[in-house]
C-alpha positions in Angstrom: 12.2 10.3 17.0 11.9 7.8 14.2 14.5 5.2 13.4 16.0 4.9 9.9 13.9 1.8 9.3 10.7 3.6 10.3 11.6 6.5 8.0 12.2 4.1 5.1 9.0 2.3 5.8 7.1 5.6 5.9 8.7 6.7 2.6 7.8 3.3 1.0 4.3 3.5 2.3 3.9 7.0 0.9 5.3 5.8 -2.5 2.8 2.9 -2.5 -0.1 5.2 -1.6 0.9 7.7 -4.4 1.3 4.8 -6.9 -2.1 3.4 -5.9 -3.8 6.8 -6.4 -2.2 7.1 -9.8 -3.3 3.6 -10.8 -6.8 4.3 -9.7 -6.9 7.6 -11.6 -5.6 5.9 -14.7 -7.5 2.5 -14.5 -10.6 2.9 -12.4 -12.9 2.1 -15.4 -11.1 -1.2 -16.1 -9.8 -2.3 -12.7 -12.5 -2.4 -10.0 -11.1 -4.9 -7.5 -8.8 -3.9 -4.7 -7.0 -7.2 -5.1 -6.0 -6.3 -8.7 -4.5 -3.1 -7.5 -2.6 -4.9 -4.7 -1.2 -7.3 -7.2 -0.2 -4.5 -9.5 1.6 -2.8 -6.6 3.2 -6.1 -5.4 1.7 -6.1 -2.0 -1.2 -7.8 -0.2 -4.7 -6.4 0.1 -4.2 -6.1 3.8 -1.1 -4.0 3.3 -2.8 -1.8 0.8 -5.7 -1.3 3.2 -3.4 -0.4 6.1 -1.5 2.1 3.9 -4.6 3.7 2.6 -6.2 4.0 6.0 -3.0 5.5 7.5 -2.5 8.0 4.6 -6.1 9.0 4.0 -8.4 7.5 6.6 -10.2 5.7 3.8 -10.3 2.2 2.5 -8.9 1.4 -1.0 -12.4 0.6 -2.2 -13.8 3.9 -1.0 -10.9 5.6 -2.9 -11.8 3.7 -6.1 -15.5 4.6 -5.6 -14.7 8.2 -5.1 -12.9 8.3 -8.4 -16.0 6.8 -10.1 -18.2 9.4 -8.5 -15.9 12.3 -9.5 -15.9 11.2 -13.1 -19.6 10.5 -13.1 -20.3 14.0 -11.8 -17.9 15.5 -14.4 -19.7 13.6 -17.2 -23.2 14.4 -15.9 -22.2 18.1 -15.8 -21.3 17.8 -19.5 -25.0 16.9 -20.2 -24.5 13.2 -20.8 -27.4 11.1 -19.8 -27.1 8.7 -16.9 -27.2 5.8 -19.4 -24.3 7.4 -21.4 -22.3 7.9 -18.2 -23.0 4.3 -17.1 -21.6 3.0 -20.4 -18.7 5.4 -20.3 -17.7 4.1 -16.9 -18.1 0.6 -18.1 -21.1 -0.4 -16.0 -23.0 -3.2 -17.8 -26.3 -2.0 -16.5 -27.3 1.6 -16.4 -29.7 0.8 -13.5 -26.8 -0.5 -11.5 -24.9 2.7 -12.1 -27.9 4.8 -10.9 -28.2 2.7 -7.7 -24.4 3.0 -7.2 -24.5 6.8 -7.7 -27.5 7.3 -5.4 -26.0 5.1 -2.7 -22.8 7.2 -2.6 -24.2 10.7 -3.2 -27.8 10.4 -1.7 -29.2 11.6 -5.0 -30.0 10.1 -8.4 -28.0 11.1 -11.5 -31.0 13.1 -12.7 -31.4 14.9 -9.4 -27.7 15.7 -9.5 -28.1 17.2 -13.0 -31.1 19.3 -11.9 -29.3 20.7 -9.0 -26.3 21.6 -11.1 -28.3 23.2 -13.9 
């Protein structure tokens, strides 16, 4: 049985996790560093990492990356080129975006588009 303090901490952690997910969804193009999200939430990077790992089994960075990939796939499905997607997601170099996409999905943006067609 949980104590009142543990319940309050769990509620607070759930609120922080929910707020983090909302911030990522809203700001992932502009805020790429976990430390910036932690500052925005008023907690340490370590606390944010612990909360994310307990709530999702994932690190804050992997949650941010997942949002990038979801949006990239959505844009690629709308027939944007990899270069257009890269600039839409605020990557300075389209080649960096392609490497990022391939590393996280095991396929290049063009391969993804061919499979989806």
